[in-house]
C-alpha positions in Angstrom: -70.8 -77.0 -80.7 -73.9 -79.0 -79.7 -76.1 -77.4 -82.4 -73.5 -78.2 -85.1 -72.7 -81.7 -84.0 -76.3 -82.5 -83.2 -77.6 -81.5 -86.6 -74.9 -83.6 -88.3 -75.6 -86.6 -86.1 -79.4 -86.3 -86.5 -79.1 -85.8 -90.2 -77.1 -89.0 -90.4 -79.6 -90.8 -88.3 -82.6 -89.7 -90.4 -80.8 -90.5 -93.6 -79.9 -94.1 -92.6 -83.0 -95.0 -90.5 -85.9 -92.6 -91.1 -87.9 -90.0 -89.3 -89.4 -92.2 -86.6 -86.0 -93.1 -85.3 -84.9 -89.4 -85.6 -87.7 -88.2 -83.4 -87.2 -91.0 -80.9 -83.5 -90.2 -80.6 -84.3 -86.5 -80.2 -86.9 -87.2 -77.5 -84.4 -89.5 -75.8 -81.7 -86.8 -75.8 -84.2 -84.4 -74.2 -85.1 -86.9 -71.4 -81.4 -87.6 -70.7 -80.6 -83.9 -70.6 -83.5 -83.2 -68.2 -82.3 -86.0 -65.9 -78.7 -84.7 -65.9 -79.9 -81.1 -65.3 -82.2 -82.2 -62.5 -79.4 -84.1 -60.8 -77.0 -81.2 -60.9 -79.4 -78.5 -59.9 -80.8 -80.6 -57.0 -77.2 -81.1 -55.9 -76.4 -77.4 -56.1 -79.5 -76.3 -54.3 -78.8 -78.8 -51.4 -75.6 -76.9 -50.6 -76.8 -73.4 -51.1 -76.5 -71.2 -48.0 -79.8 -69.4 -47.1 -79.7 -65.6 -47.3 -79.5 -63.7 -44.0 -82.3 -61.3 -43.2 
């Protein structure tokens, strides 16, 4: 779903604004995705139980 909607949205952005804005929006989405991923993974690792030896 993300690939389909992303290509449509980015196609619309490039058509109406140009490639510079297209690449800026793409880079921004990567930064936001990395931030969200880091927050969730850090939260999950905090509550992980260590393995017994």
